[in-house]
Every structure is written in structure tokens, then in C-alpha cells.
N, C-alpha and C positions, 0 to 999 in steps of 0.2 A: 811482679805482682805488688797491688796498690791496695791499701787501706778502704777505698771507696768500694771495692767487691765484697769484701765483707759486710760493709753496711748495707748493700744492695741484697746480698744472699740472707741477711738477718732478718732486715725490714720487710721483704716481700716473701720471706719463709721458701726460699728457693732451695733448701737442704732437704735431706731425705728424715723425715721427722720421726719415722717409726721405732727405731731403736737406738736414741742417742745415749752415749756415755760421755762422761766426763773421762779427762787422762789418768784420774785414779779409779776409773771402772764405776763412778756412780751414775745410776740412772736418772736422765735428765728429760723433763717434759716441759714444753714452752706452752704456756697458757696466754702470755700477752707478751709480744717482743717489744712492747713501751713506744714512747715517742722519742723520735730521731731530733737529738739536740745537734744543731748546726753553729753553735757559739762553743765557748772554751767549756770544759768538764766534761763528766762521761759521756758516752755516745748515745745511749738511751736511757731516759727516765721511766721511772713508773712501768717496769717489766715486772711478771709475775712468772715465775719459775718454780717447778717443783723439782728438787734433787734428792733423790731416793724417796724417804717418805716425809719430808719437811718442805714446807710451801714457804719460797721466799718472796719478798717484794722488794724492789729497789734498783738501782743503776746496772747497765752493762758496758762493759769496755772492751775495746777490740783493739787488737794489734797484729801486724804481721808475725812478731816473734812475742812468746811470752817475755822475754828479758828487756822489751821496750818499755815495760812497766817502769823499770829501774832506769833505762835512758832518759825517759822524760820525767823522773822524778815524782812519779805519782805515791811514792811511799811516804813522802812528807808533805803532801798535800790534803788537807782534810776533805776536800771536794771528793775523794774517791775511796772514802773509809766506808761507803755503804754499797760498794760495789758487790754484785750477788753472784755473778759470772764472768770470767775472763774468755772471750771470744778471739780465738788467733787462728793463724793459716799453721804455724809451726811453734811444738811447744818444747823449748829449748830449756826452761827452770821453773821452778814452783814461784809462786807469787803469795807473799805472806800479808795478812791484815797486821795492825799494830799488836793486837792480843796474840800475834805468832799462830793464829789459825791460817789454814790455806783457801786462799779461793778459788772455788771449782773452775776449771778450766774445761772449754770445750774446743777441740782441734776441727776447724771447719772442713778442712781438706779432706776430711774422711767420711764426708756426707753430702758433697755436693755431686751433681749429675755430671758426668765428663762433656757431654755436651753444652751445657752451659760455660765451662772454662774454655772449650774450644773458640765459642763465639766471642768472649771476652778475648782471648787471645789475637783472634781476627781483627778485634776492634783496635786494638792499640798497639799492634806490633806488624804492621803493614811494610812490607820492605819498600813499594812503591807509593807512598803517601800522597795522596792530593792536597787541596786547599785544607780539610779537616778530615779527621781519623776515619768518619763514615762517608768520605766523600764518594766512595763507589755503589753505596748501597742508600744512601738519603732519598736520591730520586724515585726508589721504588717504596718508599714508606706508605702505609695506606693514609689515602688522603683524610680520612677522618681523623685519624691519629694526628697529621700533620696541621690541620688547619685550626682544631683545638689546642695543640700545642703552641703555633703561632698566635693566637688570641692571648693565650696566657702570657708570653714572652712580650707582645704589646703593651700590655697593660703593667708587666714589670717595668718596663722602659719609660712609660710615661709616670708609674709611681717614683721612680727615680727622679724624674725632672720636676716631680712637687716638691723635691727638697728644698730647693731654692725659694720655693714660694713660701714655704714654712718659716724658713730663716728669716726673709725680708718681712712677713707678717710679725714677726717678735721684734724685728729692729723698729718697726714702724707704727708699734701699737696697733695691730690689726687695722691697719689702712688700705684697703682692698684696693682703690683707687691708685694709690700711690704705689703700692706693690707692682699693680698693672703695669703702670707708666715705667717704672724701673726694669720690669723683665722686657717690656716692650722694646724698651730703646737699648737694650743691651742685645736684641736679637736684630734690630736693625743695623748695628753695626757689623753683622755676620761673624766670621771667624777673626779677620784680622783687627777690626776695631769693635769687637764686643766688649773687651775690658774696658777700654777709654770712653765707649758709649755708657757702659754700666755705670763708671765712677762718675761721669757727669751728671747722670740721672740721681744719682745717690745724694750728690753735693746741690743739686737745684733745690731751692725752698718750695716745695711742692703748693702749698697754699697760694704762693704767687703765680704758677702756672694755671690754678683755678680761676685766679683773680684776672689774667689777661688773655683767657682763651677766645674771648671775641677779637682780638687784635693780632693778624698775621705778623704784622711787622716788630711787635714786642716779642711775639712767640719764638720768631727767628732768631731775634738780636739776643734773646736769653740764651737759646741753645748755640748759636754761635760764640757768644761771648766766654759761655763757660768752657767752651771748646777750646778757646786761645785763638779761634779765627778773626777776632777783631782788634790783635794787638800790632797791626802793620799799618801802614800808610799807602793807601793806594789811589794815586792821582787819577782823576777824570771818572773815579766809579761813584755815581751819585747814590746808588742803591747800599753800596758798602758805606759809605760816608752816614746814611740815615742808618743804619743798623747800629755802628758805632756810636751814633750820636743818642740813639734810643737805648743802648745799654749802659751809657754812663747816667741818663737820666734814672734808668730803673735802680742802678746800685744807690743814686743819692737820694731817691725816695723811699726804697725798701731797705737800705741799709744791711746787705748782704755782702759778705767778703768773697771776692773771687780769688781763691787759694789756688797755689801752683798744681798743676795736672799734667797727666799725659796726654799730649796731645794726638788727636787721631791719623791713622797715615794713611796716604794715598799710593805708596809703593806697591807695586804688585796687584792693584786692584783695575778690573775695568773701570772706565768713565763713568758708567750708569751706577757703580757702587763708589763713587767718591763719598767721602764723610759730608761736603757739602750738599750732596743731592739728597742724601739720605735724612740729613737733619732738617731739611726743608720740608721733607715729605713728612717726617714726624710732626712737625710744628703744625702743617697744614691738617694732617688728621685731628688734632685735639682742636682745632679752630670749627673745623666741619663738625665735629660731635663731642659737644660738651658732656655728654652721657656715653662715652665710648665704652666704659667698664660694663655698664649695664647693658647695652647694645650687644656687646659680645657674649655676657653670659645668659642673654635671652634668645639668641640665636640658636635654631634648631637644627639647620642645615648648612652645609659647605656654601651653597650657594649664598643665603643670608649673611654669611661673613665675607663672601666677595663683595658684596653689594657696600658693606662698612668701610672696606678696606679700598672703595674706588676713590682715590685721591691721587694727585700729582704735586709736584715741587710747584714754588711759585713762579710767576711768568718772568721773572728776571733768569729763571734757570733754563728757560726755553731755548736760550742760545748762548748760557754759559754752563762749565762744569767746574770752574773754581772762579775766585773774584778776580775782576780786573782783565779777564781773557775772553774774548767773544769767539764762539764756535757755531758751527751750524746747527739751523734750527730744529730743534726736536723736544717735544712734551715729555717730560720726565714723570712716567705715570708709575705705580707700584704694579710691577707685573705679575702674573696669576702665580707663575714660578716661585717670584719673590714672598709673595702673600702664604703660598702653601707652606713653606718655611716657619712664617710667622704664627700659622695656626699649629702647625707640628710644636714648634718649641715654647710659643706663650700662650694661645688662645686654648688649646686643650690641655694643658698643666694646669693654668688657672681656674678651668671650668670644673677638672675634678675636686681642685682643693675646695673651690667655693660650695661645690656640691656637698662634701663630706662637712663643711662648717655648717652648713645649713640642714644636714640629715637628709638631704635627698639622693635619689640612686640614678645616676646617670651613664652606665655603661652602655644601653642600648644607643641614646644620644650620640656618645662619643665614637663608637663603632659606627653609625651612619654617616658622621662628618669624616673620619679619617679614611673610610672605607670610598668616600667620594674625590679623594687627591690622589693625583698619580705616583707611582712609586719613584724613589729617588733614583738618582744615578751617579753610582761610586763605585771604586775598585771593590769594596764587598760584594755589593748586588751583581756587579758582572760577574765575579767569580762564582757566585751561587747560583749564578742563570745557566753556568757552564755545565753545572750539576743537574740540570735538567728539571729547576724548579720555577714555578711561574709566580710573578710578581703583580696581580692587578690592581694593587693600591698600594699606598704608604702605610697602611697597616701592616702588611706582607714584609715592605721593606724594611721598616722601623723594627718589627720582631725579629728579623733575621739579624740586622746589626746587634739588636741584644742578644742574639743565640751565638753569634760568633765572638763577641766581646766577653760575655759572661760566662759561656759554656766551651764551646770549641777551642780558643785559644787556653783556656784553663783546664783543660781534657777533663770537663765534670761531664762526662758522657753519660754516667750512670745516675745523674741528676736531670736529665734531658729524655723526653718521651720517646725520643727516635731510638737514642741508645737502650732505652728499654725494650723497644719493640723487638731492635735487633738481638738481643739477649734472649728473649723469650721465644723467637722463631724456632722452627722445627729443625733439626739438623737434616 
């Protein structure tokens, strides 16, 4: 037995309300269950309860056993001094306020339908459990319930991605273009080079980026220089020599420091994801669009965004993956799959954050864009597909990642719409 089932029963009034009695035989009438508190403090605020002839307003606290009140040291916490009802599964001792009056106790186990408890036990006590608690049932969930819940989950995940935007805005004095550049750089690095690219972008003097956006060579030299790729001597590579010379010139002219840094990795990466290629693509993107931030913010469809990111690395990289080593000719364009990742992790979080900042409502626009991107393919998605779920777009796959990480793995079934439906089904 877990406390969350007590919260569920109370919040959704799943108990038999007709003839409630406290453990001291006081008549209890629930007028308002109150607001569920998911932070520290009593479990429900602003409840209204009539106990015998007295109307009470205050907080409600829940425990498996009454004695948990003392195990959690609530008797010394002033936040619990206006608890009007103690809701428990098992009443094993009286609980007293500071003035030595007993807090009325309601024993829930006496007032819940046996069918609800059976469904709860089936949910949490499978002998042969699949990926998640409801693995055998989730595929049969009402399509209406599931689709609405997945949309909620998608926006939960998107909101979490905006946390970094908020922090970067604070650090940059609300410079939206710089924030977009830093976030975009971070995600150009993918998983392995995310942090090095992030640090490079934060250290770069962004006014200089704006100043040299017309010059591909200068843009690349700035990125490669801050990445530590221009510290070597490569004989016979004229392009490398030009970049190195340009970076030396920029340092002398604009007086910025080239501080120690974490150098981007090549190990375990496919050549198309080498940091040399990604930094060139990023540089060329900013040379191509001097108004990149506004282009992205004003894009209304995924196809418009694809056009914005239609860019390739510089010509030198057509037959190189690293400096000084010639390879088979291949134009290094940004693939649609890579751009999809940029949209999910950069474009949509910045769009949502900016819309909130401007007081605009953009959920429909965001749903339109994310629904036009194909679903990711990873271990979690593959396992959920085996449970007979469909993933027509990245909206569903992002939502399921949020579901798995924040609900399934944490056994938060009673905060999940699927869990609610399973507990409410008829025996």
C-alpha cells in the first residue's frame, strides 16, 4: 500500500461518502476535498469538512499509518498545526495538536469499494511485469483518453526544455538572438559534443558574431578557434592556414581571450557528425541568415523551418572530414533527420518561450509543427511500440518519453490518465 492511492481516493472522492465516521465515531461530511499539494507541507489545502456539528476549514494530511505523523516529525512542524483531518489506511495511535486536542482521523480502508483496491493491486503487483506497470493494458486504453494525455505530456516535456531558455535569458540580459545562438550551438553538438559546443557558444563574444556574419571564413575561424582546432600546424593545408591567420587577426583586432576549454570529441561519432563538419554548418547557417532568430520565430510550419535550415558545410568540407586529410567527395548538407532534432530541442522551446514573453498563444502552431516531424527511433519508443501503441509523429514519441521518464519509472500511475482509467473501469 502506498500513500498515492490515499491521495487518489480522496482527490476524486472514490470513497463511500454516505456515512463517514472518524475513528472516535464522529460524523464526517466532506464539503470540499481541497487543493492537492504536490510540494512540501500537508497533502491538501483549503479543505472544508463538517465534523459532527462543527464546520472546519484547513488542511488534510494523509499517511499509511497514523503513527507516521510522528515518524515524519509533523508534531514539531508549524505547517501541520492547522490540519483538520488525518486520513489514514490504518489507525494505530492518536495524533495530538500542540494544545493536546486530538486531530480527527478517518480510516479510508473502511470506506472504499473492494473493486478499486483490486484494480490498484493488479496495477502494482504483476508477477510477470512488462516494461511498465500497465504494460498489458495500456494498448487497450480509450483512444480519446490516450491522445489527450499524450498532448498534455508533450507540452510537459516542452515546458521542461524551456527551463534552459529562461536561465540563458537571465544570464544574457534578455538577448533573445544570443540565447538562440547558444541553444542552437548546444544542439548542433548532439549528445557527445553538446557540452563543449554549449561552452564555446557561451564564451564567444556574440556582438562579434553579428559583426562578421557576412564573412564565412571569419565565422568558421571564430568557431574553430574557440573549439581549439586551430592550435596545430598542418603542413600543406591552405584552408587551415587561412583560418588560423584569420583567427589571429580577430583576436588582435577585437581583444578577446581564448580561454582554456573542453575540446569537442571525434570518438564514437559518425564522420557526418564530426565537430569540424557541424561547426562549419553552423557558421554557414548564420552567414546565410542574418535574421535567423526572427525567421525561426515567424515560421508557421515545419516546411518553412526546413527551408531555413537548408544549408551545407563550406566547400572545403566536400572532400574533408578533418583538417589536412582528403576524403571522398560528399556535400555535407544538414539532413532532415538532424534538422528534426534541432526543431524538437531548439526551435520549439524557443518559440514557446518567446510567445509567452510576448503574451501570445501558440499551442496550435506548435502542435502543427511537431505533428509534421516523424517519430524518433530509440529503445523506449521501440518498447512502447511492442505494447501496441502507434507513433505517427514526434509529438507522440516525445510524449511517451515524458510518460516513461516522469511517470512509469517513478510509479506515478495515479497521476497518469491511463492509470486513472484503469482504476475506474468496471470489474
